[in-house]
C-alpha positions in Angstrom: -0.1 0.0 0.2 1.6 3.2 -1.4 2.0 5.9 1.9 0.4 9.7 1.6 4.7 10.2 2.0 5.5 7.8 -1.2 2.6 9.2 -3.3 3.1 13.0 -2.5 6.9 11.3 -3.5 5.9 9.9 -6.8 3.8 13.3 -7.7 7.2 15.0 -7.5 9.0 12.6 -9.7 6.3 12.0 -12.3 6.8 16.2 -12.6 10.3 15.7 -14.0 8.8 12.6 -16.1 6.9 12.5 -19.4 3.3 12.4 -18.0 0.9 9.0 -18.1 -1.8 9.2 -20.1 -5.0 6.6 -20.6 -3.6 6.0 -23.9 -0.5 4.5 -21.8 -3.5 1.9 -20.0 -4.7 0.6 -23.3 -7.1 3.5 -24.3 -10.0 2.7 -22.2 -13.4 4.3 -23.1 -14.7 2.9 -20.0 -14.5 1.3 -16.3 -15.8 -1.3 -14.7 -16.4 -3.8 -12.5 -16.7 -7.7 -12.2 -16.9 -10.4 -10.3 -14.5 -13.4 -11.6 -15.5 -17.1 -11.5 -13.1 -18.0 -9.1 -15.3 -15.9 -6.8 -12.9 -12.6 -6.9 -13.4 -9.1 -8.1 -11.6 -7.1 -10.2 -11.5 -3.8 -12.2 -11.4 -3.1 -16.1 -10.5 -1.3 -18.8 -12.9 -1.2 -21.6 -13.1 -0.1 -25.2 -16.2 0.4 -27.6 -15.7 -2.4 -29.0 -15.9 -4.7 -26.6 -12.2 -5.3 -25.4 -10.4 -5.3 -22.6 -7.6 -3.1 -22.3 -6.2 -3.9 -18.3 -7.5 -6.4 -15.7 -6.8 -5.1 -12.0 -7.7 -7.5 -9.2 -9.6 -5.6 -6.5 -10.1 -7.0 -2.7 -13.8 -6.8 -2.5 -16.8 -6.2 -4.5 -16.4 -2.9 -7.0 -19.7 -1.2 -7.6 -18.5 2.3 -9.2 -16.4 4.6 -9.3 -14.6 8.1 -11.1 -11.7 8.4 -13.7 -9.5 11.2 -13.5 -10.3 13.0 -17.0 -6.4 12.9 -18.0 -4.3 10.4 -15.5 -4.9 6.8 -16.0 -6.2 6.8 -12.3 -9.6 5.4 -11.6 -11.0 5.3 -7.8 -13.3 2.6 -6.9 -15.9 2.5 -4.0 -17.0 -0.8 -2.2 -20.2 -1.7 -2.3 -22.0 0.1 0.0 -22.8 1.1 2.7 -18.7 0.4 2.3 -16.3 2.7 4.1 -13.1 2.8 1.9 -12.2 3.7 -1.4 -9.2 3.1 -3.6 -7.2 5.2 -5.9 -5.6 2.6 -8.4 -2.9 3.6 -11.4 -4.2 1.8 -13.9 -0.9 1.6 -16.2 0.8 -0.2 -14.0 -2.3 -1.9 -11.6 -1.7 -0.6 -8.2 -3.1 1.2 -4.9 -2.1 4.9 -5.0 -4.0 5.5 -1.9 -6.6 4.3 0.3 -9.9 6.7 1.3 -11.2 6.7 4.4 -15.0 8.0 5.0 -15.1 10.2 7.8 -15.9 8.7 12.2 -19.5 7.8 11.1 -20.5 7.8 7.5 -19.8 5.5 5.1 -19.9 6.0 0.8 -22.3 5.7 -1.8 -20.3 3.8 -4.5 -19.9 7.3 -6.4 -17.3 9.6 -7.1 -16.4 12.9 -9.6 -13.1 14.4 -10.4 -13.4 18.4 -11.4 -13.0 19.5 -14.8 -9.1 19.9 -14.2 -8.5 16.4 -12.2 -7.0 18.1 -8.8 -10.2 17.3 -6.8 -12.4 14.2 -6.1 -15.9 14.6 -5.0 -17.4 11.8 -3.3 -21.0 11.1 -2.2 -21.2 10.1 1.3 -23.8 9.3 3.9 -24.4 9.9 7.5 -24.6 6.3 8.9 -27.6 7.2 11.7 -29.2 10.5 10.1 -29.1 9.3 6.4 -27.5 12.7 5.7 -26.3 13.1 3.1 -22.5 15.0 2.1 -20.0 15.5 -0.2 -16.6 15.2 0.3 -13.2 17.0 -1.4 -10.2 15.1 -1.7 -7.4 16.9 -3.3 -5.2 14.8 -5.4 -1.8 16.8 -5.3 -2.0 16.6 -1.5 -2.0 13.0 -1.4 -5.5 12.7 -2.0 -5.9 14.8 1.5 -9.5 15.3 2.5 -9.6 18.8 2.2 -13.6 19.9 3.1 -16.7 18.4 2.6 -20.6 19.8 2.2 -23.6 19.1 2.5 -25.3 17.4 -0.8 -29.0 19.0 -0.5 -30.9 16.2 1.1 -31.2 12.4 3.0 -29.2 9.4 1.2 -27.6 10.7 -2.2 -26.4 7.7 -4.2 -24.8 9.5 -7.3 -23.0 12.4 -8.8 -21.8 13.4 -11.4 -20.1 16.8 -12.8 -21.4 18.5 -15.9 -19.5 18.2 -18.6 -17.3 21.4 -19.5 -17.8 23.2 -15.9 -17.6 22.6 -12.1 -21.5 21.9 -11.6 -22.6 19.0 -9.1 -25.6 17.4 -10.1 -26.5 15.1 -7.1 -28.9 12.4 -7.1 -30.5 12.5 -3.6 -32.0 8.9 -3.1 -34.4 10.4 0.4 -34.0 6.9 1.7 -32.7 6.2 5.3 -30.7 2.8 5.6 -29.4 1.4 8.6 -30.0 -2.1 10.3 -27.4 -4.9 11.1 -26.1 -4.6 6.7 -26.8 -1.2 6.6 -29.2 -1.0 3.9 -32.4 -2.0 5.7 -34.8 1.2 4.8 -36.2 2.7 7.4 -38.2 5.8 6.3 -39.9 4.5 3.2 -43.5 7.0 4.3 -41.2 9.8 4.8 -38.7 9.7 1.8 -38.1 12.8 0.0 -35.8 12.1 -3.0 -34.4 15.0 -4.9 -31.8 16.7 -7.5 -30.1 19.3 -6.1 -27.0 21.1 -8.3 -24.2 22.5 -6.5 -21.1 24.8 -7.0 -17.8 22.8 -6.2 -18.0 24.5 -3.0 -21.2 23.4 -2.0 -23.4 26.9 -2.9 -27.2 25.6 -4.2 -28.0 26.4 -7.4 -30.8 24.4 -7.8 -33.3 21.2 -7.0 -35.8 19.9 -8.2 -38.1 17.6 -6.3 -40.6 15.4 -7.4 -44.6 15.5 -6.6 -45.7 14.1 -3.8 -47.8 11.4 -5.3 -44.0 9.8 -6.6 -42.3 10.6 -3.8 -41.5 7.0 -3.4 -39.6 7.1 -6.1 -35.5 7.0 -5.0 -33.6 9.2 -7.7 -30.8 6.7 -7.8 -28.4 7.0 -11.0 -28.0 10.3 -13.9 -26.1 11.1 -16.9 -25.7 13.9 -18.9 -25.5 15.6 -22.5 -22.9 17.6 -23.7 -25.8 20.6 -23.7 -26.4 19.7 -20.1 -29.0 18.2 -20.3 -29.1 16.2 -17.2 -31.6 12.5 -17.5 -32.1 10.3 -13.9 -33.2 7.4 -13.4 -35.3 6.3 -10.2 -36.2 3.3 -8.4 -40.1 3.0 -7.3 -40.2 1.9 -3.2 -43.9 1.9 -2.5 -46.8 -0.3 -3.9 -45.7 -2.5 -6.0 -48.7 -2.2 -8.4 -48.2 0.8 -9.0 -46.0 1.6 -12.3 -44.7 5.3 -12.2 -42.6 7.1 -14.3 -38.6 5.7 -13.7 -37.1 7.9 -16.4 -36.5 12.0 -15.6 -34.8 14.6 -18.1 -33.9 17.9 -16.4 -32.4 21.5 -17.4 -31.8 23.9 -14.6 -34.5 26.4 -13.9 -37.3 24.0 -15.6 -39.5 21.9 -14.9 -38.8 18.1 -15.3 -40.3 15.7 -17.8 -41.1 12.0 -16.1 -41.1 9.6 -19.1 -43.1 6.5 -19.0 -43.8 3.6 -20.5 -46.9 2.6 -22.6 -49.1 0.5 -19.6 -49.1 -2.7 -21.4 -44.9 -2.8 -21.1 -44.5 -1.6 -18.2 -45.0 -4.6 -15.8 -41.4 -5.5 -17.7 -39.3 -2.1 -16.1 -40.2 -4.4 -12.9 -40.0 -0.8 -10.7 -36.3 -0.8 -11.0 -33.9 1.3 -13.1 -30.1 0.7 -12.9 -28.3 2.8 -14.9 -29.0 5.4 -17.0 -27.3 7.4 -20.4 -27.1 9.1 -23.2 -26.3 7.6 -27.1 -23.7 8.8 -28.3 -25.1 11.5 -30.8 -27.3 12.6 -27.8 -30.7 12.0 -29.6 -31.7 9.3 -27.6 -31.4 8.1 -23.5 -32.2 5.2 -22.2 -32.0 2.9 -18.8 -31.3 -0.1 -17.8 -34.1 -2.6 -16.0 -31.7 -5.5 -14.9 -34.5 -6.8 -12.2 -37.2 -6.9 -15.6 -34.2 -8.0 -17.6 -34.8 -4.8 -20.0 -33.9 -1.5 -21.3 -36.2 1.5 -22.8 -35.3 3.6 -24.5 -36.7 7.4 -25.3 -36.2 10.4 -27.7 -34.1 13.2 -26.4 -38.1 14.9 -25.5 -38.7 11.9 -23.3 -41.3 9.9 -25.9 -41.0 6.5 -25.6 -39.2 4.6 -28.3 -38.6 0.6 -27.6 -38.4 -1.8 -24.8 -35.5 -4.2 -25.9 -34.9 -7.4 -23.2 -31.9 -8.6 -21.9 -31.4 -10.8 -19.0 -29.6 -9.0 -15.8 -28.4 -5.6 -18.2 -27.0 -3.1 -15.9 -24.3 -0.8 -17.4 -25.1 1.1 -20.1 -22.6 4.2 -21.5 -22.4 6.3 -24.4 -20.5 5.2 -27.9 -19.5 6.5 -31.6 -21.9 8.6 -32.8 -25.3 7.5 -31.9 -25.0 4.1 -29.4 -24.6 2.6 -26.1 -22.4 0.1 -24.8 -23.7 -2.5 -22.1 -22.7 -4.8 -19.8 -24.5 -7.9 -17.9 -24.6 -9.9 -15.4 -24.0 -13.3 -17.4 -20.7 -11.7 -18.9 -22.2 -10.0 -22.4 -20.8 -7.0 -23.9 -23.5 -5.5 -26.4 -23.7 -2.6 -28.7 -26.9 -0.6 -29.0 -27.7 1.2 -32.1 -30.5 1.2 -34.8 -32.3 -0.4 -32.0 -30.7 -3.3 -32.1 -28.7 -5.3 -29.5 -25.7 -6.4 -31.2 -22.8 -9.1 -28.8 -19.7 -7.9 -29.0 -18.1 -10.1 -26.3 -18.8 -12.9 -24.0 -16.9 -13.3 -21.0 -16.7 -15.5 -18.4 -17.6 -13.0 -14.9 -20.3 -11.1 -14.0 -19.7 -7.6 -14.9 -21.6 -5.7 -12.1 -23.8 -2.7 -11.8 -22.3 0.1 -13.8 -20.4 1.6 -16.7 -18.2 4.5 -15.8 -17.0 6.9 -19.0 -13.6 8.0 -19.2 -13.9 11.5 -20.9 -10.3 12.4 -21.1 -9.7 8.7 -22.2 -7.9 8.6 -26.1 -10.2 6.5 -28.2 -9.0 3.2 -30.0 
């Protein structure tokens, strides 16, 4: 394990040597965690064509994480309610630093870097009250924690940075969790999910609250188009007989648009959206529904286009001029374009929930 002093020394040495980039790690376009056949876990670099550029063993199951915009460094978070995260050198496969959540808090599984890559933002939750926070970690200081602020709600899950700016979008799921496993939902009758927009120093710029009848819809995952339209995916926690919309679209300063599938198809989503992404050309947005084995596709206005079947599909990201890459728990990597799923590769491993896009990576 690299110490903080060792990491700072490596930074000083790096300043005098050619800087490594994602090209040195094989030019991956995505990061993804997976469970291996022997029960172990690993982090992988993936191209849009389904090729593996690197494999790095992990000590435990990964959920999601963040990729540095330029340097080949990845931050992986343990599955919530984990209290530790690992900063990994994706060229040499080594752990650069281990991050520990503040006392009484845990990470939610997601994070994001600032546009210049100097600061890592982490979504954090008070383990008793469920109140959310955003942690700030300075890379040049050996990933030391340098501050934090409130997330604007309860139970934040994913956060991301709007393209081109240090404006954070935070999916506050609204759920307080506890119990022996830290995952028992304690406040389903009073949950209040929201989508919060904040500056990098914690100023609240805008907040989206769902109408009272949809407060059982936990906002969990988010995606942003380059023009800063935001898509958010939800998971319904109330009456299973109700089939609410699981996708929302939003622009700061406006009302959200909630996007539903036709009533006859709604049961196939199983009231659970696992991930969300815009297509490569931004013309479409899709949510994956692993419990229902489905992918729902919409246009940019929120109009429903199609529903495709794929067992245990969850990871999704934008590729090429107009498509998506998907991963699933059966080991599949598939391209979704022109309304069709095309197999790219199949592996003897179970891909975890998310694909982490690397905007700074050189494409293969």
